[in-house]
Backbone bond lengths (Angstrom), bond angles and torsions (degrees), N, CA, C in turn:
res aa  C-N    CA-C-N  psi(-1)  N-CA   C-N-CA  omega(-1)  CA-C   N-CA-C  phi
1 M - - - 1.483 - - 1.417 115.16 -
2 R 1.299 120.33 -34.82 1.486 126.41 175.15 1.425 111.55 -57.72
3 Q 1.289 116.39 -50.75 1.540 124.43 -178.87 1.624 108.31 -58.45
4 T 1.347 112.74 -46.57 1.480 114.64 178.19 1.512 113.76 -58.29
5 L 1.309 120.78 -39.98 1.431 128.61 178.92 1.522 105.38 -67.21
6 K 1.300 120.15 -37.60 1.476 117.21 179.19 1.576 113.84 -67.55
7 Y 1.354 110.83 -38.51 1.488 116.76 175.46 1.537 107.99 -64.04
8 Y 1.220 115.15 -46.58 1.486 117.42 -179.03 1.519 114.12 -55.82
9 N 1.302 111.60 -48.42 1.475 115.86 -176.90 1.541 108.53 -71.77
10 Y 1.287 123.86 -26.64 1.457 121.17 174.68 1.479 107.92 -70.69
11 I 1.375 122.30 -44.10 1.530 121.05 179.66 1.605 105.75 -62.94
12 K 1.289 116.98 -49.19 1.429 117.39 177.12 1.492 114.28 -46.66
13 K 1.390 115.86 -50.32 1.460 118.55 -179.19 1.543 112.79 -62.62
14 Q 1.372 114.13 -38.02 1.362 112.26 179.74 1.521 118.29 -70.34
15 I 1.399 114.08 -31.45 1.369 115.06 179.13 1.624 105.99 -72.23
16 L 1.346 117.40 -41.02 1.532 114.34 -179.91 1.622 110.08 -61.25
17 H 1.389 114.21 -37.80 1.442 117.28 174.29 1.529 117.43 -55.00
18 K 1.434 111.01 -42.55 1.412 120.18 179.86 1.638 106.18 -65.89
19 K 1.223 112.83 -34.14 1.562 119.69 -173.63 1.495 109.72 -74.61
20 E 1.291 116.79 -29.56 1.539 121.58 175.71 1.492 109.60 -69.62
21 H 1.306 115.80 -36.63 1.520 119.29 -177.11 1.612 108.29 -72.56
22 L 1.242 116.37 -19.29 1.456 117.28 -172.26 1.646 111.59 -106.07
23 S 1.319 112.28 15.49 1.447 120.31 -178.08 1.539 111.05 -87.51
24 F 1.256 121.46 143.72 1.506 126.30 174.99 1.403 112.64 -54.61
25 S 1.341 115.90 -44.58 1.454 114.49 -178.55 1.537 116.11 -65.67
26 Y 1.355 117.78 -25.78 1.275 124.56 -179.20 1.522 108.71 -68.28
27 F 1.405 115.21 -46.78 1.369 120.81 179.59 1.510 112.95 -69.42
28 K 1.266 119.84 -32.78 1.388 122.84 177.59 1.534 112.43 -66.19
29 N 1.257 116.03 -37.83 1.615 124.43 178.91 1.548 105.54 -69.99
30 I 1.291 120.34 -43.27 1.481 119.49 176.41 1.463 114.49 -66.31
31 M 1.275 122.08 -40.41 1.415 127.41 169.15 1.478 116.63 -52.81
32 K 1.427 114.25 -46.26 1.408 119.02 175.32 1.476 113.73 -64.91
33 Q 1.293 118.27 -50.81 1.420 123.86 -176.14 1.553 118.17 -66.48
34 H 1.387 114.75 -40.29 1.482 120.22 -164.12 1.606 112.86 -129.16
35 G 1.374 115.67 -8.38 1.487 118.33 -174.98 1.363 121.37 84.99
36 L 1.343 118.13 179.37 1.430 127.17 -166.63 1.495 110.22 -71.52
37 A 1.425 114.69 -39.36 1.579 117.57 -175.62 1.452 108.30 -59.79
38 L 1.274 122.52 -48.00 1.508 123.94 -176.63 1.569 109.11 -64.26
39 L 1.368 112.69 -39.20 1.491 115.62 -178.98 1.522 108.14 -61.28
40 I 1.354 118.36 -46.16 1.459 121.66 -175.73 1.493 106.35 -62.16
41 I 1.467 120.08 -44.80 1.337 119.52 176.65 1.440 115.14 -57.41
42 I 1.260 124.54 -44.23 1.487 128.30 177.71 1.473 112.37 -61.81
43 V 1.317 117.93 -49.51 1.463 118.74 -178.99 1.560 112.99 -70.90
44 G 1.231 119.46 -29.49 1.322 128.51 175.68 1.587 107.80 -64.13
45 W 1.404 115.51 -50.98 1.455 114.94 -178.96 1.555 109.28 -70.11
46 E 1.224 121.55 -34.59 1.413 121.87 174.97 1.580 114.16 -53.88
47 I 1.410 106.23 -42.94 1.586 107.05 178.00 1.485 110.37 -70.53
48 V 1.266 121.69 -33.74 1.465 121.40 175.04 1.507 110.21 -60.36
49 E 1.419 120.14 -53.37 1.407 124.72 177.53 1.464 110.00 -51.91
50 D 1.315 120.79 -46.25 1.475 122.05 -164.11 1.483 113.82 -96.72
51 V 1.304 120.67 -17.79 1.479 126.26 -172.28 1.537 109.08 -118.33
52 V 1.378 111.94 -55.53 1.498 111.90 -168.24 1.527 111.74 -80.80
53 F 1.371 117.67 -41.39 1.593 115.56 177.74 1.576 106.72 -60.43
54 P 1.270 125.90 -50.88 1.428 119.89 174.04 1.503 119.27 -48.72
55 F 1.258 111.46 -46.29 1.470 118.85 174.58 1.619 115.18 -55.35
56 I 1.398 109.68 -46.10 1.424 110.88 176.73 1.374 117.55 -63.49
57 F 1.335 116.16 -39.48 1.526 121.08 178.25 1.417 108.34 -69.44
58 W 1.376 122.23 -29.75 1.525 117.90 -179.45 1.627 106.03 -75.28
59 Q 1.354 116.15 -40.15 1.435 117.42 175.97 1.609 112.85 -61.34
60 L 1.228 119.20 -39.52 1.467 125.78 -178.98 1.535 105.39 -70.84
61 G 1.247 121.98 -33.72 1.464 130.19 -178.45 1.609 106.93 -69.81
62 I 1.297 119.44 -36.64 1.474 124.01 -179.37 1.497 106.21 -84.62
63 H 1.270 129.99 -36.46 1.377 130.80 -164.25 1.549 112.02 -103.16
64 V 1.286 118.84 -32.69 1.435 122.55 -172.90 1.512 114.21 -107.64
65 N 1.384 115.27 -72.03 1.356 121.96 177.35 1.481 114.59 -148.77
66 S 1.276 125.38 138.09 1.474 130.10 -169.61 1.510 106.89 -62.26
67 A 1.386 121.37 -21.22 1.407 124.43 -179.15 1.479 116.31 -59.50
68 F 1.387 113.08 -28.82 1.450 121.59 177.28 1.537 111.38 -64.85
69 F 1.234 120.91 -16.46 1.533 119.74 179.22 1.522 110.07 -66.33
70 A 1.393 111.98 -20.08 1.629 115.56 -179.70 1.500 105.41 -74.65
71 G 1.340 121.49 -12.50 1.405 118.13 -175.84 1.552 108.91 -86.28
72 I 1.401 119.99 -5.92 1.386 121.50 -178.77 1.680 112.26 -68.03
73 P 1.265 109.64 -54.21 1.583 113.86 178.49 1.454 108.31 -68.97
74 A 1.348 121.60 -35.93 1.423 123.47 178.33 1.498 112.10 -54.92
75 S 1.466 115.81 -47.43 1.273 120.08 177.95 1.514 121.35 -65.31
76 L 1.286 112.95 -22.05 1.453 120.34 178.88 1.600 112.08 -87.82
77 L 1.320 111.03 -18.91 1.615 114.66 -176.60 1.667 106.66 -99.90
78 L 1.414 116.12 -25.29 1.442 111.90 179.22 1.424 113.37 -83.13
79 C 1.381 114.76 151.67 1.395 121.21 -174.61 1.631 108.30 -119.87
80 F 1.341 114.08 114.19 1.565 119.58 -174.50 1.495 110.83 -115.38
81 H 1.381 119.73 -2.26 1.406 117.16 178.85 1.457 117.10 -61.65
82 W 1.374 118.75 -25.82 1.428 121.97 -179.88 1.493 106.24 -65.62
83 F 1.187 125.09 -22.16 1.513 131.73 -178.67 1.538 110.53 -96.00
84 M 1.330 115.13 -47.67 1.557 117.53 -168.07 1.625 110.33 -84.81
85 V 1.301 118.73 -35.34 1.422 122.21 -179.51 1.467 113.02 -52.91
86 P 1.426 120.24 -54.94 1.434 118.61 172.46 1.572 119.25 -59.72
87 I 1.244 115.06 -27.96 1.518 119.54 -178.72 1.579 102.84 -72.77
88 L 1.369 117.69 -52.11 1.379 122.94 176.24 1.548 115.77 -52.03
89 W 1.319 111.20 -44.96 1.452 120.99 178.57 1.420 115.52 -64.67
90 G 1.307 116.65 -37.76 1.401 124.20 176.56 1.673 112.13 -73.13
91 L 1.271 113.28 -33.83 1.536 118.68 171.78 1.572 109.86 -65.55
92 W 1.392 114.29 -39.81 1.422 112.78 177.51 1.495 119.51 -74.29
93 I 1.302 117.99 -23.81 1.457 121.83 174.10 1.519 109.25 -71.81
94 N 1.331 113.94 -39.94 1.467 120.16 -176.97 1.520 109.47 -67.76
95 L 1.411 119.44 -45.62 1.348 120.88 178.44 1.583 115.46 -72.13
96 S 1.333 116.95 -23.63 1.425 115.35 -171.85 1.557 104.84 -97.68
97 G 1.288 117.16 -17.37 1.478 120.77 177.89 1.631 115.80 80.09
98 K 1.306 109.48 11.94 1.450 118.59 176.14 1.650 111.40 -79.10
99 K 1.353 108.39 159.01 1.527 114.26 177.32 1.463 116.23 -106.75
100 E 1.382 117.68 24.03 1.441 123.81 -175.95 1.520 110.87 -69.77
101 D 1.369 117.05 162.06 1.430 121.99 173.75 1.540 108.91 -150.47
102 I 1.289 112.61 147.75 1.469 117.91 172.64 1.480 110.95 -80.80
103 D 1.335 117.94 125.41 1.558 122.96 -175.35 1.566 104.97 -55.22
104 E 1.350 106.67 -58.16 1.641 114.07 -178.08 1.500 101.49 -137.32
105 H 1.408 104.18 149.44 1.408 117.44 -179.06 1.577 108.56 -61.59
106 I 1.399 118.05 123.01 1.450 121.45 -168.03 1.521 114.35 -57.32
107 C 1.305 117.60 -54.72 1.423 119.65 -178.79 1.461 114.54 -67.29
108 T 1.421 116.29 -44.74 1.461 121.30 -174.40 1.628 106.90 -63.42
109 H 1.250 117.02 -39.67 1.361 119.51 177.78 1.599 113.98 -62.35
110 V 1.372 115.77 -54.33 1.403 120.24 174.14 1.435 114.52 -52.71
111 C 1.434 115.80 -50.72 1.533 122.75 -176.12 1.529 106.15 -66.17
112 E 1.170 121.29 -39.52 1.516 112.42 175.09 1.488 117.15 -66.22
113 T 1.321 116.12 -44.01 1.492 112.85 -177.42 1.483 114.97 -71.19
114 K 1.446 118.09 -15.39 1.364 120.39 177.78 1.519 118.99 -107.88
115 G 1.389 112.45 4.86 1.336 122.99 170.75 1.521 114.16 81.96
116 H 1.328 119.98 22.68 1.359 123.96 173.33 1.523 109.71 -88.26
117 D 1.394 112.08 157.60 1.417 119.42 179.00 1.515 107.26 -131.81
118 H 1.353 116.65 159.49 1.496 119.14 -177.55 1.474 105.82 -114.58
119 V 1.332 112.99 149.19 1.473 120.89 176.53 1.635 105.64 -88.12
């Protein structure tokens, strides 16, 4: 029972974490601090995490092996923007030729101040 409660609390925390990153106030804050380019990168990556990855796992489950269906909830619960947003931002900076920088990593800073952890 204790282990089940632990899993439930973890899933609940991950869902609330995703919900925080989809709020208007979060987007407004990012826009103020870092501009439109970073906001587009963050929103784009959230779409990839929440729509594209589950769709890929669904297609793999249909056409390759049904074990891939297990990846759908996993892709919705795991948070990879702490890793991908800086990479995509760096690519944007290199392609655009600008000399901008992120003061602090967006998700790491938010997650550390609110007590979240990443898997």
